[in-house]
C-alpha positions as CSV (number, residue, x, y, z in Angstrom):
1,M,14.9,21.9,16.1
2,P,18.0,23.5,14.5
3,R,17.5,25.6,11.5
4,L,19.2,24.3,8.3
5,L,21.6,26.8,6.8
6,F,21.7,26.7,3.0
7,P,24.4,28.3,1.0
8,S,23.6,31.6,-0.7
9,R,23.4,31.9,-4.5
10,R,26.6,33.9,-4.4
11,D,28.4,31.1,-2.4
12,L,27.1,28.5,-4.9
13,L,28.4,30.6,-7.9
14,M,31.8,31.0,-6.2
15,L,32.0,27.2,-5.6
16,A,31.0,26.4,-9.1
17,T,33.6,28.8,-10.5
18,A,36.3,27.2,-8.4
19,L,35.3,23.7,-9.4
20,C,35.2,24.7,-13.1
21,A,38.7,26.1,-12.8
22,I,39.9,22.6,-11.9
23,S,38.7,20.7,-14.9
24,P,38.9,17.0,-15.3
25,S,41.6,17.5,-17.9
26,G,43.5,19.7,-15.4
27,W,43.4,16.9,-12.8
28,A,44.5,14.4,-15.4
29,Q,47.4,16.6,-16.5
30,A,48.5,17.0,-12.9
31,Q,48.4,13.3,-12.3
32,S,50.7,12.6,-15.3
33,F,52.9,15.7,-14.9
34,P,55.7,15.9,-15.9
35,A,55.3,13.6,-18.9
36,R,58.4,14.8,-20.8
37,P,61.5,17.0,-20.4
38,L,60.9,20.6,-19.3
39,R,62.5,23.9,-20.3
40,I,63.0,27.3,-18.8
41,V,63.0,30.1,-21.3
42,V,65.4,32.8,-20.1
43,P,65.3,36.4,-21.5
44,F,69.0,36.9,-20.8
45,A,72.2,35.7,-22.3
46,A,74.1,32.8,-20.7
47,G,76.3,33.5,-17.8
48,G,74.4,36.4,-16.2
49,A,72.7,36.3,-12.8
50,G,69.3,35.5,-14.2
51,D,70.6,32.7,-16.4
52,L,72.6,31.2,-13.5
53,T,69.6,31.4,-11.2
54,A,67.5,29.5,-13.7
55,R,70.2,26.8,-14.0
56,I,70.6,26.4,-10.2
57,V,66.9,26.0,-9.7
58,G,66.4,24.0,-12.9
59,A,68.9,21.4,-11.7
60,E,67.0,20.9,-8.5
61,L,63.7,20.7,-10.3
62,S,65.2,18.1,-12.7
63,T,66.0,15.9,-9.7
64,S,62.6,16.3,-7.9
65,L,60.5,16.0,-11.0
66,G,62.4,13.1,-12.5
67,Q,62.7,14.8,-15.9
68,P,65.5,16.9,-17.5
69,V,65.1,20.6,-17.3
70,T,66.9,22.5,-20.1
71,I,67.7,26.2,-20.2
72,E,66.8,28.1,-23.4
73,N,68.4,31.5,-23.6
74,R,66.4,34.0,-25.8
75,P,67.8,37.5,-25.0
76,G,66.8,40.8,-26.5
77,A,63.8,42.9,-27.2
78,G,63.2,43.7,-23.5
79,G,62.4,40.0,-22.9
80,V,59.4,40.1,-25.3
81,V,60.7,37.2,-27.5
82,A,61.2,34.9,-24.5
83,A,57.9,35.9,-22.8
84,E,56.0,35.3,-26.1
85,T,57.6,31.9,-26.5
86,V,56.1,30.9,-23.1
87,A,52.8,32.7,-23.5
88,R,52.2,30.8,-26.7
89,A,53.5,27.4,-25.5
90,E,51.2,24.5,-24.6
91,A,49.7,25.3,-21.1
92,D,50.8,22.1,-19.5
93,G,53.7,23.2,-17.2
94,H,56.5,21.8,-19.3
95,T,57.5,25.3,-20.5
96,M,58.5,27.9,-17.9
97,F,59.6,31.6,-18.2
98,L,62.3,33.3,-16.0
99,M,60.2,36.3,-15.2
100,S,61.7,39.4,-13.4
101,N,60.9,43.0,-12.6
102,G,62.1,43.6,-16.1
103,T,58.9,41.9,-17.3
104,A,56.9,44.5,-15.4
105,V,59.0,47.3,-16.9
106,T,58.4,45.9,-20.4
107,A,54.7,45.8,-19.8
108,S,54.8,49.5,-18.9
109,L,57.3,50.6,-21.6
110,F,55.9,49.1,-24.7
111,R,52.8,50.5,-26.4
112,S,51.7,47.0,-27.3
113,L,52.9,43.5,-26.8
114,P,52.1,40.2,-28.6
115,Y,50.7,38.8,-25.3
116,D,48.9,40.0,-22.2
117,T,51.4,40.0,-19.4
118,L,48.9,39.5,-16.6
119,K,46.6,37.0,-18.5
120,D,49.0,35.0,-20.7
121,L,51.7,34.4,-18.0
122,A,50.9,32.7,-14.7
123,P,53.6,33.3,-12.0
124,V,54.4,30.1,-10.0
125,S,56.8,31.5,-7.4
126,T,59.5,34.2,-6.9
127,L,63.0,32.7,-6.7
128,G,65.1,35.5,-5.2
129,T,65.6,39.2,-4.7
130,F,68.7,41.3,-5.2
131,D,69.6,44.9,-4.5
132,L,70.8,47.8,-6.5
133,A,73.3,50.2,-5.1
134,V,74.2,53.9,-5.4
135,L,77.9,54.0,-6.2
136,V,80.6,56.7,-6.5
137,P,84.4,56.4,-7.2
138,A,86.4,55.7,-4.1
139,D,88.0,59.2,-4.1
140,S,84.6,61.0,-4.7
141,P,84.0,64.0,-2.4
142,F,80.6,62.5,-1.6
143,R,80.9,60.3,1.5
144,T,77.2,59.9,2.2
145,L,74.0,59.9,0.2
146,G,73.0,63.0,2.1
147,E,76.1,64.9,0.9
148,L,75.4,63.8,-2.7
149,I,71.8,65.0,-2.5
150,A,72.8,68.3,-0.8
151,F,75.2,69.0,-3.7
152,A,72.5,68.2,-6.3
153,K,70.0,70.5,-4.6
154,A,72.6,73.4,-4.4
155,N,73.7,72.8,-8.1
156,P,70.7,71.8,-10.2
157,N,71.5,69.6,-13.2
158,K,75.2,69.6,-12.4
159,L,75.1,66.0,-11.0
160,N,75.5,63.2,-13.6
161,I,74.0,59.9,-12.7
162,G,75.1,56.9,-14.8
163,S,72.9,53.8,-15.5
164,I,72.6,51.3,-18.2
165,N,70.2,51.7,-21.2
166,I,67.0,53.7,-21.1
167,G,64.0,51.7,-19.8
168,S,66.2,49.2,-17.9
169,T,65.5,48.5,-14.2
170,Q,68.6,50.4,-13.3
171,N,67.7,53.4,-15.5
172,L,64.2,53.6,-14.0
173,A,65.7,53.2,-10.5
174,A,67.9,56.3,-11.3
175,E,64.7,58.1,-12.3
176,L,63.0,57.0,-9.0
177,F,66.1,58.2,-7.1
178,K,65.7,61.7,-8.7
179,S,62.0,62.0,-7.9
180,S,62.3,60.5,-4.4
181,A,65.2,62.8,-3.5
182,D,63.6,65.7,-5.3
183,I,66.7,66.7,-7.2
184,D,67.4,67.9,-10.7
185,A,70.2,65.8,-12.2
186,Q,71.3,64.4,-15.6
187,I,70.9,60.7,-16.2
188,V,73.5,59.3,-18.6
189,P,72.7,55.9,-20.1
190,F,75.3,53.4,-21.2
191,K,74.9,50.2,-23.2
192,A,75.8,47.7,-20.5
193,T,77.3,47.4,-17.0
194,P,81.0,47.2,-18.2
195,E,80.6,50.6,-20.0
196,L,79.0,52.1,-16.9
197,V,81.7,50.7,-14.6
198,G,84.4,52.2,-17.0
199,A,82.6,55.6,-17.0
200,L,82.4,55.7,-13.2
201,R,86.0,54.7,-12.8
202,G,87.0,57.3,-15.4
203,K,84.8,59.9,-13.6
204,Q,82.7,60.6,-16.7
205,V,79.8,60.4,-14.3
206,D,79.6,61.4,-10.7
207,V,77.5,58.5,-9.5
208,G,76.1,55.3,-10.8
209,V,72.9,53.2,-10.0
210,E,73.5,49.6,-10.7
211,I,72.7,46.1,-9.5
212,L,75.0,45.3,-6.6
213,G,76.2,41.8,-7.7
214,P,78.1,42.8,-10.8
215,T,79.8,45.7,-9.0
216,L,80.5,44.1,-5.7
217,A,84.1,43.1,-6.7
218,Q,84.8,46.7,-7.5
219,I,83.5,47.8,-4.2
220,K,85.5,45.1,-2.3
221,A,88.6,46.1,-4.3
222,G,88.3,49.7,-3.2
223,A,87.5,51.2,-6.6
224,F,84.0,52.2,-5.7
225,R,82.2,53.3,-2.6
226,A,78.6,52.3,-2.1
227,L,76.6,55.2,-0.5
228,A,73.4,53.1,-0.2
229,V,71.6,50.0,-1.2
230,T,68.0,50.1,-2.4
231,G,66.4,47.1,-0.7
232,K,64.2,46.9,2.4
233,K,67.1,45.9,4.5
234,R,70.9,46.2,4.4
235,S,72.8,43.8,2.2
236,S,74.5,40.9,4.0
237,A,77.5,41.5,1.6
238,L,77.8,45.2,2.7
239,P,76.3,45.3,6.2
240,E,77.9,48.7,6.9
241,V,76.1,50.4,4.0
242,P,72.7,51.9,4.8
243,T,69.6,51.5,2.8
244,A,68.5,54.5,0.8
245,V,65.5,54.9,3.2
246,E,67.8,54.8,6.2
247,A,69.9,57.5,4.4
248,G,66.9,59.7,4.3
249,V,65.4,59.1,0.9
250,K,61.9,58.0,1.5
251,G,60.3,56.2,-1.3
252,F,63.6,55.1,-2.9
253,Q,63.2,51.4,-2.2
254,E,63.7,48.9,-5.0
255,S,64.7,45.3,-4.9
256,S,65.0,43.5,-8.2
257,W,63.5,40.0,-8.3
258,N,63.1,37.0,-10.5
259,A,60.5,34.3,-10.6
260,L,59.2,31.3,-12.6
261,A,56.0,31.5,-14.6
262,V,54.1,29.3,-17.0
263,P,51.5,29.9,-19.7
264,G,48.4,31.6,-18.3
265,K,46.0,28.7,-18.9
266,T,48.1,26.1,-17.1
267,P,45.9,24.0,-14.7
268,R,46.2,25.1,-11.1
269,P,47.2,21.5,-9.9
270,V,50.2,21.6,-12.2
271,I,51.2,25.1,-11.0
272,D,50.8,23.8,-7.4
273,R,53.1,20.8,-8.1
274,L,55.8,23.1,-9.6
275,H,55.4,25.5,-6.7
276,K,55.9,22.8,-4.2
277,D,59.1,21.7,-5.8
278,I,60.4,25.2,-6.3
279,V,59.9,26.0,-2.6
280,A,61.6,22.8,-1.6
281,A,64.6,23.6,-3.9
282,L,65.0,27.1,-2.5
283,A,64.9,25.8,1.1
284,K,68.1,23.7,0.5
285,P,71.2,25.2,2.1
286,E,73.4,24.4,-0.9
287,V,70.9,26.2,-3.2
288,K,70.7,29.3,-0.9
289,K,74.6,29.3,-0.8
290,K,74.8,29.2,-4.6
291,L,72.4,32.1,-4.9
292,A,74.0,34.0,-2.1
293,D,77.3,33.8,-4.1
294,L,75.5,35.7,-6.8
295,N,74.3,38.2,-4.2
296,I,70.7,36.9,-4.5
297,D,68.6,36.1,-1.5
298,A,66.4,33.0,-2.0
299,D,62.9,34.2,-1.5
300,P,60.0,31.9,-2.6
301,S,56.3,33.1,-2.7
302,T,52.9,31.7,-3.4
303,P,51.6,31.9,-7.0
304,D,49.1,34.6,-5.9
305,E,51.8,36.6,-4.1
306,A,54.0,36.5,-7.2
307,A,51.1,37.6,-9.4
308,L,50.3,40.5,-7.1
309,L,54.0,41.5,-7.1
310,L,54.0,41.6,-10.9
311,A,50.8,43.6,-11.1
312,S,52.1,46.1,-8.5
313,D,55.4,46.5,-10.3
314,I,53.6,47.2,-13.6
315,R,51.7,50.0,-12.0
316,R,54.7,51.4,-10.1
317,W,57.1,51.4,-13.1
318,G,54.4,52.8,-15.3
319,A,54.1,55.8,-13.0
320,V,57.9,56.3,-13.1
321,I,58.0,56.1,-16.9
322,D,55.2,58.6,-17.2
323,K,56.8,61.0,-14.8
324,A,60.2,60.8,-16.4
325,G,58.6,61.3,-19.8
326,I,60.2,58.2,-21.3
327,P,58.6,57.6,-24.7
328,K,56.8,54.3,-25.2
329,Q,58.4,51.9,-27.6
């Protein structure tokens, strides 16, 4: 006679926890979702890559969900205002947040926040990734990243590296470049990308670290030379330019990303519905093309993968901030 196998107490507790997580009200919300128009709160001004990404994906979600999806731009304060708006919103999936690696930087850079980044925000899916680049003026004596590093090692603190404001992804990427290449160099911050571009063209700095998209036209026009891109693989826009790792700088790998998140207590069935529609949107050739035109690779993930990415980036950028001695805000 076969022996009956009964679940262990641990298995029963895990099952009970899982069932409790999907409450009757959660199922009810999922069945009626969406019940009204949705909004995506964007921590950037209108017209930038993040804003345009939200608009491209939002338009597709509007069609698939059968409800309007509006974009609410709330720039400033390192994305804190936008994130808090979503963290405090009703947890029913109708309010989303355009999260990015900047969200992880903010969590590491601020002494305290009016929300808990990992608990009060629930990632649904990544949307895309985009590279940064190490740039020099076209007539720079540095033809390769190796030559630039060799100069920096032979001339400590003589190399000036431009980035945008302290604590930005680009600024921390410049710090990561310094530590990964083991060089002593001066990082010069500018208010925004146009100021950095002007300084690089005017040779006020020797090299710049900036997101590739906004500088691609300058590279194509011959004003700048890209010595390396910082992603895992070469950029399809500049296939001849090596990655920083290929150029010999181990550890200097950084792809910026953006994602959609909802309030932390949003029922999982609602998250799953949004996730399904986001993945379907990003699979459409016309959506991939629109994002590619912004130099963004469509790159969806599961909710759990997006949450792990956020937590990993918080730890990683926290270490870079500590090593660079950047004061907490």
